[in-house]
C-alpha positions in Angstrom: -25.7 26.9 -13.2 -23.7 23.9 -14.5 -20.5 22.4 -13.2 -17.5 21.2 -15.1 -16.8 17.5 -15.6 -14.1 16.1 -13.2 -10.5 16.2 -14.3 -9.4 13.0 -16.1 -7.4 10.6 -14.0 -4.4 9.0 -15.6 -3.7 5.6 -13.9 -0.2 4.6 -13.1 1.6 2.2 -15.5 1.3 -1.4 -14.5 5.1 -1.7 -13.8 5.5 1.5 -11.8 6.5 1.5 -8.1 3.3 3.4 -7.2 1.1 0.8 -8.8 2.9 -2.1 -7.1 2.7 -0.4 -3.7 -1.0 0.4 -3.9 -1.7 -3.0 -5.3 -0.1 -4.6 -2.2 -2.3 -2.5 0.0 -5.4 -3.3 -2.0 -4.7 -7.0 -1.9 -5.0 -6.8 1.9 -8.6 -5.6 1.8 -9.7 -8.8 3.6 -7.6 -7.7 6.6 -7.9 -3.9 6.2 -11.6 -3.2 5.6 -11.3 0.6 5.6 -10.3 2.1 2.2 -8.5 5.1 3.8 -6.3 2.7 5.8 -5.3 0.9 2.6 -4.6 4.2 0.9 -2.3 5.3 3.8 -0.6 2.0 3.7 -0.1 2.2 0.0 1.5 5.6 0.2 3.8 4.5 3.0 4.8 1.3 1.1 5.6 3.5 -1.9 7.9 5.6 0.2 9.4 2.5 1.7 10.1 1.0 -1.7 11.8 4.2 -2.8 14.0 4.1 0.3 12.5 7.2 1.9 10.1 5.6 4.4 10.1 3.7 7.6 10.4 -0.1 8.0 7.2 -2.2 7.8 6.6 -2.7 11.5 6.8 1.0 12.1 4.5 1.7 9.2 1.8 -0.7 10.6 2.2 0.6 14.1 2.1 4.4 13.4 -0.8 4.2 10.9 -3.1 2.8 13.5 -4.7 0.5 10.9 -8.0 -1.2 11.7 -7.0 -4.9 11.3 -9.5 -7.8 11.1 -9.1 -11.6 10.9 -5.3 -11.5 11.4 -2.9 -10.4 14.1 -0.7 -7.4 13.7 2.5 -9.6 13.6 1.0 -11.8 10.9 0.0 -8.8 8.9 3.5 -7.4 9.2 5.0 -10.7 8.0 2.5 -10.8 5.1 3.3 -7.3 4.0 7.1 -7.9 4.2 6.7 -11.0 2.1 4.7 -9.1 -0.6 7.2 -6.1 -0.5 10.1 -8.5 -1.0 8.3 -10.1 -4.1 7.9 -6.6 -5.5 11.5 -5.7 -4.8 12.6 -8.7 -6.8 10.3 -7.7 -9.7 11.4 -4.1 -9.8 15.0 -4.2 -9.0 16.1 -7.2 -11.0 
């Protein structure tokens, strides 16, 4: 019995909101060692950037992220800073 090859995955364009949100989350891999935490954060940042999600402190608190080498407050400030940079890129 053989199996079919996996479905091809089309990556998001470099300038899309999705790519920017997940890139922010991936850039925090030093502080968020668990990949699933970064994926959840990326999804929530995407929703936040679209105006549908919660604010950053609520996102960090409710996702129960495993945080290393940085305090929760510092992580929130870092994420807010990166999100603000992305907002300037996308919405200008």
